[in-house]
N, C-alpha and C positions, 0 to 999 in steps of 0.2 A: 383332248379340253383339261385346262388348270383345272384341278377340284382340292380347296383350301381344305386344312388340316382341321375336322370338326373343333379341337381348342381352341383353334385362331376363330372361329364363329363364334364358340361361346364369348371367347374375350371380350370381340365386336359388341355381342347385342347386351353384355355385361357394363361395358363402358358407355355406351349408347343410354341406356336404362339409368345408371348413375347420374350420367350428364344431366338426363331430364328430370331426374329425381330432384338435382342439386339447386335445380333452377324456376324451382315451383312457386318463389316468392315473383313480387313486382320487379322491374329492371331500377337501379339505385335512385335513379332521377324522379320516380315514380310513387306520389303518395298516394294509397289506396285505402280509403276507410268503409269497411264493409262488406270486403271482396275478400272469399275465402283463397286459402291458395290454389291454382291450377293445378288440378290431378294432374297426372301423367299420362294417363289413356286418354285424355283430352289433347294435351297437347300432340300425343303420338297423330293420332285423328285429324287433328287441323293441320299440320306440318306441310301437308300438299298443299293446302291455300294460303298460307302466311307465306310461300316460297314464288308465289306471281310476280313475272314483271311486265313491266310494258316500256316502249321507247317511244321517244318525242325528235321531231326532228329539229336541229338549234339552227344550222346554217349548213351552205355548199362552201368548198374551199375554192376560193378566187379562181385558179386553172383550173385543176386536178379533178376530174370526177370520182371526188370524194365527200362524205359529209360529217359534220361533229354531230351528235345526238344527247342525249341525257337518257341515262337508266342506271338501275341499280343493281350492282352487284354483293357490296357491303350491307350497311344501315341506312346508307342515303343517296337520293340519286347524284350521278357525278358526268362531268363530259367524259365519252367516249368517240373513240374516231373508227369511221367504218370506211374502208380505200375502197368499197364494191359491192355490189350486192351482194348481200347472203354471206361475204367474209367476216373475221371474225371482230368483235367490237374489243378493242384495246383502249383501256382506261387510264385517262390524262390527269385527272385533278383526284385526289385522295383527302376529301377534310370531312369533319365532325357534322358537319350544317351540309344541307342540301344548296346544290348550282341551281340557280335558277335560271340561268341563257347562258349562251355565248355567240362571239358572231367572229369570224375572221376578218382581218383586215383587208377592202379589195384589192388586194396588188400582190404578185407573185413576190414580190422582193419584202413584204412587209411580215416578215414571219413569226407571227405571230395571231392571238385571238384575245380576244376582252370578255368578260365573265363576270356574270351577279350573282352576290351571293349576302346574306345576311348573318346575325349570329345568333343562337338560339329560339329562333321564331321571332325575334324583334321584329322583323320588316324594315330595318333599317338596311338597307340593299348597299353594299359597297362593289366600286367596278375596280376588277383586275387585269392586269395584262397577264397573259402566259406567252412566255416566250418561247419558242418548240425546239429551239437550238440547242436548250440546258435543261428544259424541263423548269426552270424558274418563274415566282410569280410575283408580282408586286401591285401593291395598293394604289390607286389611281386617283381616289377620293379622297375625302377628311375623314372618315373611320367615325362618324357620328352622325350626319344626316341620312337621309330617305333619297336615294340617286335611283331616277329611272329612263329608259326610252333614250338608251342609248343607241345611235344611229352613225353610221361610217357616208360620207361623203361619196362620190361614186369613184373620185383620184384615190381615196385611200388617205389623202394628207389631214383629215381634221375628222372630228366625231362630232356629235352635237348631244345632248343631255339636259335632262332637269333635275333642279337638285332643291330640297328645302333647307340649305345650308344657311340663309340669310336670318331666317328668322323660325324654323320649324314647322311653319305653316304652307308657305306660298313655295310653288314649282318655278323657280327662275331658271331662263334659258342660259348656258354655258354651252363654249366651244374649247377644244384644246386638238392636240396633237397626242395620242396616248401614249407614242414612242418618245416625247419628250413632254410630261406632265405640268412644266416652270410654265408652258404655253396658253394654259387654261386660262378662261378670260369670262369674266359672268357677260351673257351679249344681252341680255334684257331682262329685269324686273318685272314680274306678273304678279297679280292676285289670285289666289286659287289654285285650281288644278289644271293644267297644261300636259303636253305631251308632243314631242316631235313628231312627223308623220313619213315625213321623205323630202330630201333636196331633192330642189330644179337638177333638170340635166347637164346643166352648167355650173352646179354647186355653189351658185349666189345667193339662192334666195332658201329658205326655208318652211316646207309646211307645218303649221302647228293646228293643234285641236285642242279647243278650251271650252271645260266639260261643265255646268253648270249642275246636271242632273240626269238622268239617265233621260229624260222627256227634249232638255234642252240644253244643246252645246255650238260652238262655233268656230268655223276654217279660219284661220288667219295666215298670210302669206308675210315674210320677215323678211328684210333684205338685210344681209349681214356687211354692205360697204356701208349703207346708211345708216341702219339701226331704224330703219322705220318700218311699221307694220302697217299691212289693209287686212281688213276685217271684210270677209269674202261676201260673207253670209251677215247681212245685219240685220237687227234686230225689229222683228216687223210683228202683227197682230196675231201671227200662228207662233205657239213657240216648236221650234224642228231641231231635232236630233241627228247631228252627221257620227258617221262612223271611221270608218276605212277611210284614205284616199291618197292617194297617186298623183303621180304628174305623165302625162304624155310625154312621149319619146321626143315630141317637137319641141315640148316644152311649153308650149302654146294654149292649153288647156289643162283640167284635173278629171282625172275617173275618181268617184266617190260615191259611197250607199248614202244616204240620207232617208227619211220619213218626209219631207216637204210633199207637200199636198195628197197626204196617204196617209191609213192606218200602218203601213207595212214601210220598211226600211228599201228602197229599189236603187239600181242600179242608175247612176246621173253621167253624162261627160259634163264638165263647167266649161263655156268657151272663155277666157281671161280677156279678151279682147271685147267681143259682145256684151260677155256679161251674164249671158243665160244659160241656162239647165236647160239640158236636154235628156227626157228621158231614155233607159235602153235596157229596162226589165220591167214593161210594162204587161206583158204576158205572163209573169211571176207573181202570184197574188200571195207570196212570203215573204222575210225576212232576207234580205242579201247581207252576206256576212263576208267572211272572207273575200280578200282578191288579190292576183298580183297581175303583173303585164311583164310578158315575155321580152327579152332584152332586145329583140329586134322590133319594138313595137306594137305587133301584127297582130298577137292574140294579149284575151284578156282573160285571166283564169278567176271563178267566181264560184263560191258555193251561197245556196238559198237553203234556208231552214224551213222544211214544209212537213209543218204538223210535229217538228220534234226530229224529223228526220232530213240529214243532210243531201243535200243533190249537187253533183259538181257542173259547172256548165264552164264553156270555152265559145269567147267573143270574138269574132275576127272584126278588128278595130276600122278596117277602109270601108265596109260595106254593112258593119254594127248586126249581122248575123250570126246567128249560133250553130258552132261546129258539133260534129259528131263526138262525145265526151266518152269515155271509159265506163262500164256498167261497175259499178262497187256495188259490195256488200251494205245491208241497211244496216243502218248506224250513222256515224259520225265522222265529218272528212274537216281536217281543220290544217292549220300550219302549211299554207299555201307559200312555194317560194320557188320562183325559173333561178336557175342556175348562172353567172354572170357572165358565161359565154357562149352557152349551149342552151337552144330552146327545148329544155327537159325541165318539168315540172315535181317540186318535192312535196309531199302530202303527206300525212298520218292518217289513217286509216283504223278505225274502231266499231268492233260488231260484239253483237251479243256471242261469238264464237271465235274473235278472237282480240286479245287485250291489243290494244294503243300500239301501230305500227307502223317504219314509215316505207312508204314506196316514192316511184316515180316513173311519171309517163311522159314519154319520147312524144313531143305533137310532129315529130317526122315522119318515125317506123308505126305509131299508135301502138306502141310495146309497155304495159306494164309492169314496173318489175318490183317484187319488194324486197326490201332493201334489210331487214329487220325481220327474226321471227323471236318472240319473246316469250319467255318460259312459261308452265299452265303449273308450274310443280309435275309435270308429269300425269297429270289429267287430261284427261279425252276433251276438250274445248267442244267438237261436235257436237257432246253430249247434253251441256248446257244449256238450258232451257231459253228462248226468245219472249222479251216483254210483247203484248197486245194493247195495243191504242183500243181504249173504252171512254166513254163519256157518259155523262151523268147530269140529271137536272137538280140547280143549286135552288137559292131561297124566293129569288126574285125575278124580274120576268123583264124579257128586251121584246118589244114591238108586240106587247100582249103574248108573248110566250115563254115559256119557263127558259133561262139563262143555261147553257149548258156548258160543262166543263171538258177538258181533255184528263186522264191519268193514262198512268202504261200499269201493265200490274202483268203481273209476271209468277208463273205457278210451278210450284213443283215436277218433278217428273213423275211420272206414271208408278212410281212403284208405292207413291203415297197415295193412299183414296181421301177421298174428299168427306165434310168438307176441312179446307186448309185453315190453322190460326194466319191471322194477319199480319203482318209488321207494315205500319203506316209510315212511311220513311219520306218527309216534308225537305222539298230544296230549300236553300239559303236565296241569299241575297238582298232583299227582296227580290231584285228584277235578276231573276236567278229563270231557270224552264228545267225541268226534268224530262230529260231525252235518255231516248234505248241508245244503249252500248255493252261492252265487256261490262258486268257484273262483279268482276274481279273475286277478292274476299268473299263479298256476296251471295255469292256463289253456295258458299257452306251452308247458307241459311235455307236456302233454296235444295240443296241436293242431299245434305245432312240433315236438317231438322226438318224441312215438310215445311215450311214457310209458305205464305204467299206474301210477295212481297208488291205495294201499292203504293207509287210514287204520281202524285196529285197535281195537277198545276192551277193552284187557285188565282184568285183574281189578284192584281197585280204583277203576274207573271212576266216575261217578255213574251215573244214569239207568236201572241194573237194578239196584234194590233196597239197602237199607243194608248187608245182609250182607254184598254184592259189593262193595260200596263199602269193608268192613273187610280184603278177602281179600290185603292186601298189607299191610297195616298190620305196622310192627316187625320181627320176625324173621323175617316170612313175605314180606321184600321182592323175594326175585326171583325167589316164584312168577310176579310179570308178567311177571319176562325170561322164563320158560320157555314163558309166552304166546304169544313172538314167535316162539320156535323150536318151538312148535305150527303158527305159522300160517307158517313157513318152509319146515314139510313138505305142508302143505294147496297152497302155492303150487306146490311141484314135483310134483305130482299136476295139477294145471290145464295142459292143453294150449294156452289162449291166452297162457299168461304161461311168460317163460322166464326158468328157474330156474338160468341159468348170468350172469344179469346181473340185480341185486337190488343195490339201496343202500338204508343204511336214513338217515331223517334226522328229528331231533325238536327241540322248544325246551322251556328250563326243565326241569321233569321228566322232558318229552319226549327232551331232549338227554342227561339222566342215560340212559334208556331206550336210546339211541342207542351213546354210549357202553360202556352194557353188553352189549348184542346182540353191538357190536364186540369184547369181551373174548369174549363165548362162544361166537358162530356168524360169525367170521371166514372158515370155511372155506365159508360160504354167500353169501357178500356178493364185491362188488367194492369199494365204497366206502362211506363214510357221513360223516355232518354232525353237527356237536353244536353248536346252537344255545342260549349261555346256559344252560350247561346243570353238573349238580354231578358232580364228578370226586371229590371226596372229601366222605362225608356229616358229618365230624367238622369238617375244616376249616368245611364250609359252614355246619355248625349253629353254630359259634363266632365266625361272621364275619356271618352275617343279621344287617339290622338288628333291635333290642333288641324292635321294637312288633312284630316275625313269629315271634323265636326260640320261644316258648311254644308256639305253634300248630304249628309244624313239629312240633316234640318229641313233640306226640302222635302223629301222622302218620307219622315216623319210629323214633321213639327219644330217648330221651333219653342223649347223650353223655357224660353226667358219672356216670354208673354203669358201671364198669368191663367190668361183663359186655358190654351193648349196646354201651361204645365199643370194645372189641374185635372183635366181631360186624360194627359198620357200617365198622370197616379194612379187617378182611378181605373185603366185597364191594364194595367202593369202587372202582371205575374204576380211579385212580391207581394202587393196589395191585395191581391184577392188566393195567397196562397194557403188559407184555411179551407176551400174549395178541393183542396187535390184532395183523393182519398185512395189513389194508389202508389205501388212504391215505385220510386223512383232514382233512376243514375244522372248523375251529374259530372261531367267529363268536360278540364279545364287544362290549357296552358299557361303557365305563369306568367311567361312573357306577352301573350297579347298583345298587340297593340290596337286592335280593333273593338274588340268587347272585352275589356277587360275582366282581369282575375275576380274585379271583387263582385263584378256580378254573378259567379257560382255563387260563392262565398256566403252571400247576403239570401240567395232562395233556398239555401241547405240550413242556415241558422234557422230561418224562418221557419221549412218544413218538419224539421227536427223540433222546434220547440211548441210546435204545434200538433205534434205526438205522430206525426208523419214518420213512414219508413225511405231513410234515402242514403244511396253508395255513391262513394263520391271517388274521383278518379281525379289527381292534378299532376299535371308532368311540369316540375321545376326547369325543363331547356326547350320546353317546346313553347310557341304561340297560339295563332289559331288554327288548330289542328296541328295534328301528330306526324308530323315527317319522318321522325327517325324510327328504322323498323323493328328493333327491340320493345319503344314504345307502342306502339301501330300493333303488334304482335299481342302484347299483352292487353290492350284496348279491345282487339278485338276476343281475345278468349274469355274477358270479363265480361261482354255484351251476352258471348253466348253463355258464361254462367247462369249471367240474370235473368235471360229470356226465358233457358232453360226452366229455373226456378219459378218464377212468376209468370209466364207466359205459356206453356206449356204445361204446366201443372192441371190434373184432371178439374 
């Protein structure tokens, strides 16, 4: 057996310690105020948690049984090729910014794929063609606008996408041949947020989604030859939302998800000739989410969100009966896509015991195969704790009974003894949902710090019916903050949770909720963390990107109306900053197009002027969240130091 010489071992140990010591400060594009140097021992202790990975399915090869995935080997997620289950992940793109997605041209003689990428987190996504013959890539879009939803037609001769090129606000429809960008032409000018969903089987028509809000959207069929568009879902007394939709194999109908006539999004078949909707999932009292149709049109795969947990369903289209589906781990299932020429379904599975990885299911053999096995930093994921679904009463009533809300509680392993300090983590959105799955780096909070992680679904969250999602709209905004107050009361009654040591944290809308919780319930908190959060609704609405503004006004209210403006100012954390009496950490990306950097700057300035203690982290090369590994590593290290100092202290 090979035995290295002692001096070599000592040399490499000294080299490692020296490198770690030299890297104590923040990365070059991070401005850190009030954050001390990261101790070497903390870097060493956290190293395994900082080197977890995941893999996301992107596309099937048009003829071969191989796939494109997104995963990170370097600093950001890039496109990789996997030629068979468990095979080597061959990296194809190498950029400092993360790649958002990749799609093959769906023909064997088209030896390229198209990928999407922005710069510095700006979210002005551009499309590029990657030629597999020589590894070259070519910009296909204008380099300035936001471009989304690239969708190849079935023959692979054309692609459609939406772009804000015309005025920076509205998403117009464009078509072109990615092999010859000069063929690009605007197909239709629109107003607002639109997205292409599917090409008709003969490639003559496009199915388009027009989104007004999370509770209101419309499906349109656009004829490319005539330029005419038909609204399949005209306005009625009931506001209806449509989700995923795709053409039936014969082109005579459309499979879609919608909450029409129901609290939840159901699966429907829409007959184009009869103009009728036939429900196909009435036996499932939950939201239908992702769906895809097998290439022979015989089986429809879809997922349902059952109290936050994904369930995979397979529907035989001829009989409209469910087929047996594989048993999957409790967690999340997404990215459903059938192979172009095989009845094999690709999907992502994410659970507490496993990071997001890519699997396939063969309809004929009934075989479920794992294609990727993402690393967990050498840690045994079987030891990671699982979330427990809990329910708690809030302040108001439904039919004379207290309204009950859902949350997920994950407690640390047995080596820690209760009562546990609590990290209350509030999801963004606000049309989002806390759901159980792989905690990734958050496992450090559980396994090494002994924190209990509590993730609530306050009113306004999705997954619990459209009426519930509307309960925080407009003038009802602070009712969701009261839901956090009720949760803090629930925590106080739990013998295993330490009500004296509670921290609140959230990102995006969750950042607003974290700030609002600090203004209302500072006496029940030790500290708080605001990550890219809204501090003033009026300044947010006036400065968020044009293409997002009207969509956000539907949710929060129109700041141009004097009464609404007065209300929004009155409830904003910036207005109530004097009530924050706990230490706080504010995190922001300089290039954030959703919640601009000014939202962070003004709350930091105001709390400091009030005499409060604020630590501040600004990344000059990030946007709405940190995607570069060196930045996210430093952020987690800073969060750990912050929580150790302010939450775990006696």
